[in-house]
VEXBA-657452 format. One record per atom (N, C-alpha, C): atom name; x, y, z; residue number from 1. Coordinates in steps of 0.001 Angstrom, whole numbers. Each point is the difference from the previous one (the first is absolute). Example, Ala and Ser with C-alpha at 12.3 -4.5 7.8 and 13.67 -1.06 7.14 Angstrom:
BEGIN
   a       xx       yy       zz    k
   N    13190    -5690     7800    1
  CA     -890     1190        0    1
   C      900     1200        0    1
   N     -350     1050     -720    2
  CA      820     1190       60    2
   C     -770     1090      730    2
***
This chain:
BEGIN
   a       xx       yy       zz    k
   N      847    -1178        0    1
  CA     -847     1178        0    1
   C      893     1242        0    1
   N     -285      934     -921    2
  CA      772     1234      -59    2
   C     -586     1027      944    2
   N      897      738      601    3
  CA     -423     1062      899    3
   C      471     1327     -593    3
   N     -915      962      -59    4
  CA      331     1328     -505    4
   C      -22      988     1148    4
   N      934      913      -20    5
  CA       55     1024     1036    5
   C      -89     1374     -653    5
   N     -759      835      615    6
  CA     -100     1381     -466    6
   C      733      893      990    6
   N      801      875     -530    7
  CA      687      957      860    7
   C     -882     1203      259    7
   N      354      783      978    8
  CA     -754     1194      342    8
   C       22     1007    -1147    8
   N     1077        9     -775    9
  CA      115      919    -1131    9
   C    -1048     -270    -1075    9
   N     -497    -1239      -71   10
  CA    -1003     -342    -1003   10
   C    -1311      747      235   10
   N     -262      401     1233   11
  CA    -1232      693      331   11
   C      168     1511       49   11
   N     1213      486      216   12
  CA      234     1422      213   12
   C      343      766    -1274   12
   N      328     -692    -1056   13
  CA      439      676    -1226   13
   C    -1195      636     -706   13
   N       40     1319     -102   14
  CA    -1056      732     -696   14
   C      335       39    -1488   14
   N     -988     -211     -830   15
  CA      216       23    -1443   15
   C     -219     1412     -514   15
   N     1023      575     -604   16
  CA     -115     1336     -577   16
   C     1066      200    -1069   16
   N     -256      978     -860   17
  CA      958      404    -1025   17
   C      484     1394      346   17
   N     1219      312     -417   18
  CA      603     1272      380   18
   C      558      697    -1232   18
   N     -306     1289     -110   19
  CA      485      827    -1108   19
   C      736     1197      595   19
   N     1180      281     -525   20
  CA      768     1170      424   20
   C     -197     1138     -979   20
   N     -107     1224      530   21
  CA     -203     1178     -844   21
   C     1047     1056      344   21
   N      636      540    -1037   22
  CA      942     1111      151   22
   C     -670     1251     -557   22
   N     -177     1019      842   23
  CA     -635     1246     -418   23
   C      332     1107      998   23
   N     -122     1235     -448   24
  CA      204     1144      887   24
   C    -1330      554      495   24
   N    -1101     -657     -354   25
  CA    -1331      464      379   25
   C     -271     -174     1494   25
   N     -878      846      515   26
  CA     -511     -172     1358   26
   C     -966    -1187       -4   26
   N     -225     -577     1175   27
  CA     -836    -1196       93   27
   C    -1424      211     -512   27
   N     -623     1119      355   28
  CA    -1376      237     -415   28
   C     -117      184    -1518   28
   N     1018      618     -603   29
  CA       -7      222    -1448   29
   C      187    -1334     -739   29
   N      907     -835      507   30
  CA      205    -1315     -599   30
   C    -1271     -841      117   30
   N     -653       44     1153   31
  CA    -1248     -759      193   31
   C    -1046      452    -1014   31
   N     -100     1301     -217   32
  CA     -963      528     -984   32
   C      302     -538    -1397   32
   N     1262       42     -410   33
  CA      376     -460    -1337   33
   C     -173    -1511     -157   33
   N      277     -754     1056   34
  CA     -232    -1449      -46   34
   C    -1488     -299     -130   34
   N     -818      722      740   35
  CA    -1456     -179      -97   35
   C     -471      244    -1433   35
   N      505     1049     -582   36
  CA     -406      397    -1350   36
   C      452    -1018    -1051   36
   N     1241     -490      111   37
  CA      571     -873    -1022   37
   C     -289    -1485      208   37
   N     -224     -424     1223   38
  CA     -239    -1416      276   38
   C    -1474     -308      257   38
   N     -823     1044       -4   39
  CA    -1424     -156      253   39
   C     -256     -649     1368   39
   N      693      522      999   40
  CA     -197     -443     1380   40
   C     -391     1226      826   40
   N     -248     -182     1275   41
  CA     -403     1102      868   41
   C      793      -33     1311   41
   N     1281      317     -103   42
  CA      822       89     1201   42
   C     -467     1191      833   42
   N     -109     -199     1298   43
  CA     -342     1103      901   43
   C      934      -57     1212   43
   N      224     1164      584   44
  CA      932      111     1128   44
   C     -530     -805     1176   44
   N      854     -823      546   45
  CA     -357     -792     1170   45
   C      -45      921     1221   45
   N     -926     -225      934   46
  CA      -93      876     1174   46
   C     1266      -16      862   46
   N      719    -1114      -22   47
  CA     1230      -94      791   47
   C     1166     -329     -916   47
   N     1135      603      303   48
  CA     1223     -323     -727   48
   C      613    -1263      575   48
   N      899     -599     -757   49
  CA      736    -1163      469   49
   C     1144      507      868   49
   N      -48     -302     1288   50
  CA     1014      489      927   50
   C      782    -1169      571   50
   N     1307      188      111   51
  CA      822    -1026      616   51
   C     1254      623      584   51
   N      637     -776      852   52
  CA     1219      447      660   52
   C     1040    -1084     -194   52
   N     1186      397     -489   53
  CA     1064     -949     -252   53
   C     1340      658      285   53
   N      827     -651      764   54
  CA     1334      525      337   54
   C      -77     1440      492   54
   N     -912      272      891   55
  CA     -220     1314      594   55
   C     -393     1054    -1029   55
   N     -450     -417    -1155   56
  CA     -518      913    -1021   56
   C    -1499     -213     -104   56
   N     -725     1107       14   57
  CA    -1448      -82     -185   57
   C     -337      421    -1412   57
   N    -1004     -650     -559   58
  CA     -428      347    -1341   58
   C    -1510      -42     -115   58
   N     -534      891     -809   59
  CA    -1424       44     -270   59
   C     -156      115    -1517   59
   N     -496    -1039     -618   60
  CA      -59      -91    -1455   60
   C    -1446       88     -456   60
   N     -257      888     -957   61
  CA    -1377      192     -467   61
   C     -473    -1220     -790   61
   N    -1289     -279      146   62
  CA     -619    -1139     -678   62
   C    -1304      457     -656   62
   N     -186     -426    -1232   63
  CA    -1266      145     -701   63
   C     -461    -1413     -307   63
   N    -1300     -264      107   64
  CA     -462    -1359     -274   64
   C    -1284       -5     -824   64
   N     -244    -1156     -623   65
  CA    -1189     -219     -832   65
   C     -310    -1491       19   65
   N    -1256     -322      239   66
  CA     -443    -1396      -40   66
   C     -813     -227    -1263   66
   N      425     -976     -805   67
  CA     -693     -334    -1234   67
   C     -892    -1206      240   67
   N    -1282      230        3   68
  CA     -945    -1097      199   68
   C      -82     -865    -1255   68
   N      247      615    -1162   69
  CA      -86     -720    -1273   69
   C     1063    -1094      -71   69
   N     1245      334      383   70
  CA     1101     -958     -104   70
   C      411     -601     1342   70
   N     -597      463     1075   71
  CA      343     -454     1348   71
   C     1469      301      331   71
   N      474     1191     -415   72
  CA     1345      464      323   72
   C     -120     1183      947   72
   N     1039      218      755   73
  CA       98     1211      792   73
   C     1292      699     -397   73
   N      -91     1257     -385   74
  CA     1132      783     -468   74
   C      471      933     1104   74
   N     1317      152      110   75
  CA      590      958      931   75
   C     1092      779     -723   75
   N       -7     1311      145   76
  CA     1090      851     -453   76
   C      711      446     1261   76
   N     1286     -353      126   77
  CA      749      229     1234   77
   C     1249      805     -312   77
   N      207     1068      745   78
  CA     1224      791     -143   78
   C     1163     -794      583   78
   N     1163       80     -636   79
  CA     1166     -744      490   79
   C      871      823      934   79
   N     -191     1321       47   80
  CA      870      810      848   80
   C     -810      931      891   80
   N      619      344     1124   81
  CA     -578      925      966   81
   C     1088      999      367   81
   N     -299     1280     -180   82
  CA      968     1052      321   82
   C     -397      664     1299   82
   N     1004      184      853   83
  CA     -240      667     1270   83
   C     1027     1108      154   83
   N     -486     1197      325   84
  CA      906     1116      231   84
   C      350       58     1478   84
   N     1284      103      268   85
  CA      488      106     1376   85
   C      524     1412      208   85
   N     -488      665     1039   86
  CA      471     1346      299   86
   C      991      -49     1144   86
   N      940      942      -41   87
  CA     1003       65     1059   87
   C     -610      618     1253   87
   N      775       47     1051   88
  CA     -458      571     1267   88
   C     -420     1460     -180   88
   N     -960      485      785   89
  CA     -487     1371     -158   89
   C     1079     1068      230   89
   N     1016     -284      793   90
  CA     1041      983      299   90
   C      971      167    -1162   90
   N       75     -982     -847   91
  CA      954       35    -1098   91
   C     -632      634    -1239   91
   N      773       77    -1059   92
  CA     -528      489    -1268   92
   C    -1125     -903     -477   92
   N     -912      574     -727   93
  CA    -1113     -803     -519   93
   C      465     -815    -1194   93
   N      477    -1177      296   94
  CA      442     -914    -1038   94
   C     -898    -1227       22   94
   N     -351     -453    -1170   95
  CA     -795    -1219      -76   95
   C      749    -1018     -847   95
   N     -120    -1224      419   96
  CA      547    -1101     -784   96
   C    -1164     -914     -351   96
   N      175     -751    -1043   97
  CA    -1063     -888     -456   97
   C      487    -1440       52   97
   N     -790     -847      627   98
  CA      305    -1430       -6   98
   C    -1069     -700     -827   98
   N      443     -972     -760   99
  CA     -903     -737     -873   99
   C       -5    -1462      433   99
   N    -1181     -534      217  100
  CA     -174    -1395      384  100
   C     -722     -709    -1140  100
   N      429    -1213     -300  101
  CA     -587     -769    -1102  101
   C     -782    -1185      534  101
   N    -1135     -254     -614  102
  CA     -800    -1172      349  102
   C      738    -1267     -414  102
   N      520      -12    -1222  103
  CA      788    -1117     -520  103
   C     1396      557     -320  103
   N      923      -75      954  104
  CA     1317      632     -173  104
   C      798     -518    -1190  104
   N     -185    -1245     -384  105
  CA      775     -526    -1128  105
   C     -512      520    -1346  105
   N    -1112      713        1  106
  CA     -557      609    -1220  106
   C     -120     1514      198  106
   N     1103      645      369  107
  CA      -17     1433      307  107
   C     -364      875    -1185  107
   N      230     -463    -1200  108
  CA     -295      814    -1182  108
   C    -1469      -58     -398  108
   N     -746     -946      546  109
  CA    -1436     -106     -288  109
   C     -735     1033      843  109
   N     -825      809     -657  110
  CA     -746     1033      717  110
   C    -1306     -530      587  110
   N     -682     -869     -747  111
  CA    -1272     -559      447  111
   C      -91    -1465     -394  111
   N     -775     -732      786  112
  CA     -315    -1387     -320  112
   C    -1499     -110     -219  112
   N     -375     -844     -940  113
  CA    -1394     -422     -116  113
   C      -21    -1466      403  113
   N     -798     -272     1005  114
  CA     -174    -1380      470  114
   C    -1414     -419     -395  114
   N      -93    -1079     -764  115
  CA    -1301     -535     -411  115
   C     -180    -1322      742  115
   N     -862       11     1007  116
  CA     -236    -1202      805  116
   C     -975     -921     -705  116
   N      278    -1275       97  117
  CA     -835    -1012     -632  117
   C      806     -739    -1053  117
   N     -592    -1026     -552  118
  CA      680     -770    -1037  118
   C     -190      701    -1331  118
   N     1070      616     -467  119
  CA      -32      797    -1218  119
   C      853     -698    -1053  119
   N     -519      -84    -1227  120
  CA      782     -595    -1083  120
   C     1134      941     -384  120
   N     1119     -595     -388  121
  CA     1188      784     -349  121
   C     -270      922    -1196  121
   N     -833     -435     -937  122
  CA     -337      824    -1161  122
   C     -731     1270      432  122
   N     -849     -118     1016  123
  CA     -718     1162      523  123
   C      982     1003      595  123
   N      988     -501      736  124
  CA     1018      869      599  124
   C      811      700    -1089  124
   N      421     -744    -1031  125
  CA      764      598    -1095  125
   C     -822     1055     -741  125
   N    -1270     -266     -214  126
  CA     -882      961     -643  126
   C     -118     1270      847  126
   N     -125     -161     1312  127
  CA      -75     1140      918  127
   C     1293      798      -30  127
   N     1142     -681        9  128
  CA     1302      668      -59  128
   C      108      839    -1273  128
   N     -417     -550    -1118  129
  CA       65      728    -1274  129
   C     -903     1226       -2  129
   N    -1174     -111      602  130
  CA     -896     1152       94  130
   C      608     1092      876  130
   N      669     -395     1076  131
  CA      640      979      886  131
   C     1158      684     -721  131
   N      761     -759     -774  132
  CA     1117      577     -760  132
   C     -462     1060     -989  132
   N    -1234     -109     -476  133
  CA     -526      951     -971  133
   C     -428     1330      619  133
   N        0      100     1312  134
  CA     -304     1274      664  134
   C     1229      894     -151  134
   N     -204     1206     -542  135
  CA     1119      898     -312  135
   C      908      309     1190  135
   N     -567      209     1175  136
  CA      786      409     1161  136
   C      701    -1163      708  136
   N     -249    -1208     -438  137
  CA      655    -1174      596  137
   C     1263     -308     -792  137
   N     1112     -109      706  138
  CA     1276     -290     -652  138
   C        6    -1445     -489  138
   N     -286     -926      900  139
  CA     -103    -1409     -373  139
   C     -785     -755     1064  139
   N     -432    -1188     -355  140
  CA     -646     -912      947  140
   C      335    -1419     -429  140
   N        1     -905      951  141
  CA      356    -1385     -289  141
   C     -505     -908     1111  141
   N     -133    -1260     -340  142
  CA     -414    -1013      957  142
   C     1183     -365      890  142
   N     -256     -203     1278  143
  CA     1049     -358      961  143
   C     -315    -1376      566  143
   N      992     -866       13  144
  CA     -159    -1322      604  144
   C      100      168     1515  144
   N    -1114     -205      692  145
  CA      -28      217     1456  145
   C      936     -946      744  145
   N      332    -1136     -587  146
  CA      876     -964      670  146
   C     1447      469       75  146
   N      362     1018     -779  147
  CA     1370      525       34  147
   C      160     1089     1046  147
   N    -1090      430      630  148
  CA       54     1086      975  148
   C      274     -524     1400  148
   N      937      646      680  149
  CA      276     -353     1391  149
   C    -1063      587      931  149
   N     -534     1151     -370  150
  CA     -942      733      853  150
   C    -1447     -198     -421  150
   N     -322    -1106     -628  151
  CA    -1361     -195     -512  151
   C    -1044      -80     1102  151
   N      415     -252     1241  152
  CA     -945      -61     1112  152
   C     -684     1339      239  152
   N      641     1113     -401  153
  CA     -602     1310      163  153
   C    -1187      207     -935  153
   N     -139     -870     -997  154
  CA    -1099      120     -953  154
   C    -1220     -814      411  154
   N       88     -675     1129  155
  CA    -1131     -780      496  155
   C     -728      833     1045  155
   N    -1168      465     -373  156
  CA     -805      826      920  156
   C    -1464     -238     -255  156
***
């Protein structure tokens, strides 16, 4: 008699596809253009994605859309958080800026699109091509989530 064992990872792995976007646009402007070009309805989430790592705090904006037609959930997530640090009040008014990344190994990516659910690869490629056709987007591409060390930050 054969015995099969399931590991805990078999139950915890969320199925999603990931797209990286390079652009100089603000999050709300990118969400508007994605809505227009992809025929979706991303809206600002009431809460940002907040986390603390290595004594660094970050708050990353999230826009989301649930597609009842395809049973997908879309998320537009900022990859960076900028915080201005001011010096002591007695000193000169100098500010420094610290930047925290959601996925540090992808520092050049400005935004991620996470499509939760079982999505066909052709659908992802079609979406990437539509995003590339937006004038203000430099480039976009599919990202293999298994190559990311920090992929746990994308589970929310």
